[in-house]
C-alpha positions in Angstrom: 85.7 101.3 103.8 88.9 101.6 101.9 90.8 99.3 99.5 93.8 101.7 99.2 95.9 102.8 102.1 98.3 105.7 102.1 101.9 104.6 102.9 105.0 106.7 102.5 106.8 103.5 101.5 104.5 103.0 98.6 103.4 106.5 97.6 105.8 108.9 99.1 108.7 110.4 97.1 110.1 112.9 99.6 108.6 116.0 97.9 106.0 117.3 100.3 103.7 118.9 97.6 103.7 115.6 95.6 103.3 113.4 98.6 100.2 115.4 99.7 98.8 115.1 96.2 99.4 111.3 96.2 97.7 111.1 99.6 94.7 112.9 98.1 94.7 110.6 95.0 94.5 107.6 97.4 91.5 109.2 99.2 89.8 109.9 95.8 90.4 106.3 94.7 88.8 105.0 97.9 85.8 107.3 97.5 85.4 106.0 94.0 85.7 102.4 95.2 82.9 103.1 97.8 80.7 104.5 95.1 81.4 101.6 92.8 81.1 98.6 95.3 79.1 99.6 98.3 76.6 102.0 97.0 76.3 101.0 93.3 75.4 104.7 92.9 76.0 105.6 89.3 75.7 109.4 89.8 78.2 109.3 92.7 80.5 107.0 90.7 80.5 109.3 87.8 81.2 112.3 90.1 84.1 110.6 91.8 85.5 109.3 88.6 85.4 112.8 87.1 86.9 114.2 90.3 89.8 111.7 90.2 90.4 112.5 86.6 90.4 116.2 87.1 92.7 116.0 90.1 95.0 113.7 88.3 95.4 116.1 85.4 96.3 118.9 87.8 98.7 116.7 89.7 100.4 115.5 86.5 100.8 119.1 85.3 102.3 120.2 88.6 104.6 117.2 88.9 105.8 117.8 85.3 106.4 121.5 86.1 108.6 120.5 89.1 110.4 118.1 86.8 111.1 120.9 84.3 112.3 123.2 87.1 114.6 120.4 88.4 116.0 119.5 84.9 114.9 116.0 85.4 116.3 113.8 82.6 113.3 111.3 82.7 110.7 114.0 82.1 109.7 112.9 78.6 109.3 109.2 79.6 107.3 110.3 82.7 105.1 112.6 80.6 104.3 109.6 78.3 103.3 107.6 81.4 101.0 110.4 82.5 99.4 110.5 79.0 98.8 106.8 79.2 97.3 106.9 82.7 95.1 109.8 81.5 94.0 107.8 78.4 93.2 104.8 80.5 91.2 106.8 83.1 89.2 108.4 80.2 88.6 104.9 78.8 87.0 103.9 82.1 84.9 107.0 82.1 83.8 106.3 78.6 83.1 102.7 79.4 80.9 103.8 82.2 79.0 106.0 79.9 78.2 103.1 77.6 77.1 100.8 80.5 80.2 99.1 81.8 79.5 97.3 85.1 80.2 99.5 88.1 81.6 96.5 90.0 84.2 95.8 87.4 87.5 94.7 88.9 89.3 96.2 86.0 89.1 99.7 87.5 90.5 98.5 90.9 93.4 96.7 89.0 94.1 99.9 87.1 94.0 102.1 90.2 96.3 99.7 92.1 98.8 99.7 89.3 98.7 103.4 89.0 98.7 104.3 92.7 101.4 101.8 93.7 103.5 101.0 90.6 103.7 104.4 89.1 104.3 106.1 92.5 106.7 103.5 93.8 108.8 103.4 90.6 108.5 106.4 88.3 107.6 109.0 90.8 110.1 107.7 93.3 112.9 108.1 90.7 112.0 111.7 90.3 112.0 112.1 94.1 115.4 110.6 94.4 116.7 112.9 91.6 115.2 116.0 93.1 116.3 115.3 96.7 119.8 114.5 95.5 119.9 117.8 93.5 118.8 119.7 96.7 121.5 118.0 98.7 124.2 118.8 96.1 123.2 122.5 96.0 123.1 122.9 99.7 
C-alpha cells in the first residue's frame, strides 16, 4: 500500500542523481506510512523514521554540494529550507519517543508538503537553473 507515488511531474527536476534520490525518498515515505498505519509497529516505525531522516540528510548534503558546484544563487535560501525540513523531521521523531500517536495525520501532511511542495517548487528551480547552465556551456 502506498500513499505517495513517484511522478516526474511532481518530484523530478531533470538531474538524474537528484531524481533517483527523490524516488527513494518517496519509497521511504511509503514504507514509513505502512509501518504507521497498517502495522502499528512501533519498532518498524522508528526504524523507517530514522532511515528517512538519515537518507534525507545525505540527500540534502549532496543536493547542496551540486548547488555549490553550479554556483546556484538560491543556495542559502534552499539550505534554510533543508534545515527546517530536518528540524521538523526530528520533531516527529522526538514526538514518537514521547508517545505521539503513530496514526497521526500530521506526519502525512508534513511528508506530502515536503515531497511535493519542496520538490515541485524549490528543487525544480535548481533543476531549471542547472539544466540551463549546462545548455549554455554546451
